[in-house]
C-alpha positions as CSV (number, residue, x, y, z in Angstrom):
1,M,-117.3,319.4,198.8
2,Y,-115.9,322.4,200.8
3,L,-118.9,322.0,203.2
4,V,-118.1,318.3,203.8
5,I,-114.4,319.1,204.4
6,A,-115.4,321.9,206.8
7,V,-117.7,319.5,208.7
8,C,-115.0,316.8,208.9
9,V,-112.5,319.3,210.2
10,A,-115.0,320.6,212.8
11,V,-115.8,317.0,214.0
12,F,-112.1,316.1,214.0
13,T,-111.3,319.3,216.0
14,F,-114.1,318.4,218.5
15,F,-112.7,314.9,219.1
16,I,-109.2,316.2,219.5
17,C,-110.4,318.7,222.1
18,W,-112.4,316.0,223.8
19,I,-109.4,313.7,224.0
20,L,-107.2,316.5,225.2
21,Y,-109.7,317.4,227.9
22,Y,-109.8,313.9,229.3
23,T,-106.1,313.5,229.1
24,V,-105.5,316.7,231.1
25,F,-108.2,315.7,233.5
26,S,-106.6,312.3,234.0
27,I,-103.2,313.8,234.5
28,R,-104.6,316.2,237.1
29,N,-106.2,313.3,239.0
30,L,-102.8,311.5,238.8
31,F,-101.1,314.5,240.4
32,K,-103.8,314.7,243.1
33,I,-103.3,311.0,243.9
34,T,-99.5,311.4,243.9
35,K,-99.9,314.4,246.3
36,E,-102.1,312.5,248.6
37,A,-99.8,309.5,248.6
38,R,-96.8,311.8,249.5
39,E,-98.8,313.3,252.3
40,S,-99.7,309.9,253.6
41,V,-96.1,308.7,253.4
42,D,-95.0,311.9,255.2
43,K,-97.5,311.3,258.0
44,L,-96.4,307.7,258.3
45,H,-92.8,308.8,258.3
46,K,-93.5,311.3,261.1
47,I,-95.4,308.7,263.1
48,L,-92.6,306.2,262.8
49,A,-89.9,308.8,263.7
50,N,-91.9,309.7,266.8
51,L,-92.3,306.1,267.7
52,K,-88.6,305.4,267.2
53,E,-87.8,308.4,269.4
54,K,-90.1,307.2,272.1
55,L,-88.7,303.6,271.9
56,D,-85.2,304.9,272.0
57,S,-85.9,306.8,275.2
58,T,-87.8,303.9,276.6
59,F,-85.0,301.5,275.9
60,S,-82.5,303.8,277.6
61,Y,-84.7,303.8,280.7
62,I,-85.0,300.1,280.5
63,Y,-81.2,299.8,280.3
64,L,-80.9,301.9,283.4
65,V,-83.5,299.9,285.2
66,E,-81.8,296.7,284.1
67,E,-78.5,297.9,285.5
68,G,-80.1,298.9,288.8
69,V,-81.7,295.4,289.1
70,K,-78.4,293.7,288.4
71,K,-76.7,295.8,291.1
72,L,-79.5,295.1,293.5
73,S,-79.4,291.4,292.9
74,D,-75.6,291.5,293.3
75,L,-76.0,293.3,296.6
76,I,-78.7,290.8,297.8
77,S,-76.5,287.8,296.8
78,D,-73.5,289.3,298.5
79,H,-75.6,289.9,301.6
80,K,-76.9,286.3,301.5
81,K,-73.4,285.0,301.1
82,K,-72.2,287.0,304.1
83,T,-75.2,285.9,306.2
84,S,-74.8,282.2,305.3
85,S,-71.0,282.3,305.9
86,S,-71.6,283.9,309.4
87,K,-74.3,281.2,310.1
88,T,-71.9,278.4,309.1
89,K,-69.2,279.9,311.3
90,K,-71.6,279.9,314.3
91,K,-72.7,276.4,313.5
92,S,-69.2,275.1,313.2
93,S,-68.1,276.7,316.5
94,S,-71.3,275.6,318.3
95,T,-71.1,272.0,316.9
96,K,-67.5,271.5,318.1
97,K,-67.6,269.5,321.2
98,S,-64.9,269.8,323.6
99,Y,-63.9,266.5,325.1
100,P,-62.5,266.5,328.6
101,K,-58.9,265.6,328.8
102,K,-58.0,262.4,330.4
């Protein structure tokens, strides 16, 4: 009877050790997966931060270019108004006919 109990304790101990080994192995793999996920998220965060920084600087340049284009278009429209107003003055003075007095 002691021999059967000893064999049962030995088999039970073997299964407990086997379960513990696979549990530890699974937890270790879980930590590796978590670490890789963190590294991937960190890389993605760095990429997005870099992209945001570049876009911010690009948008500031675009804003400056937009303001320059607005001022340029204002200058062109003012120049066209001045040119057209001087042409209308020339036309109005040249189209006036002077009639001889009777």
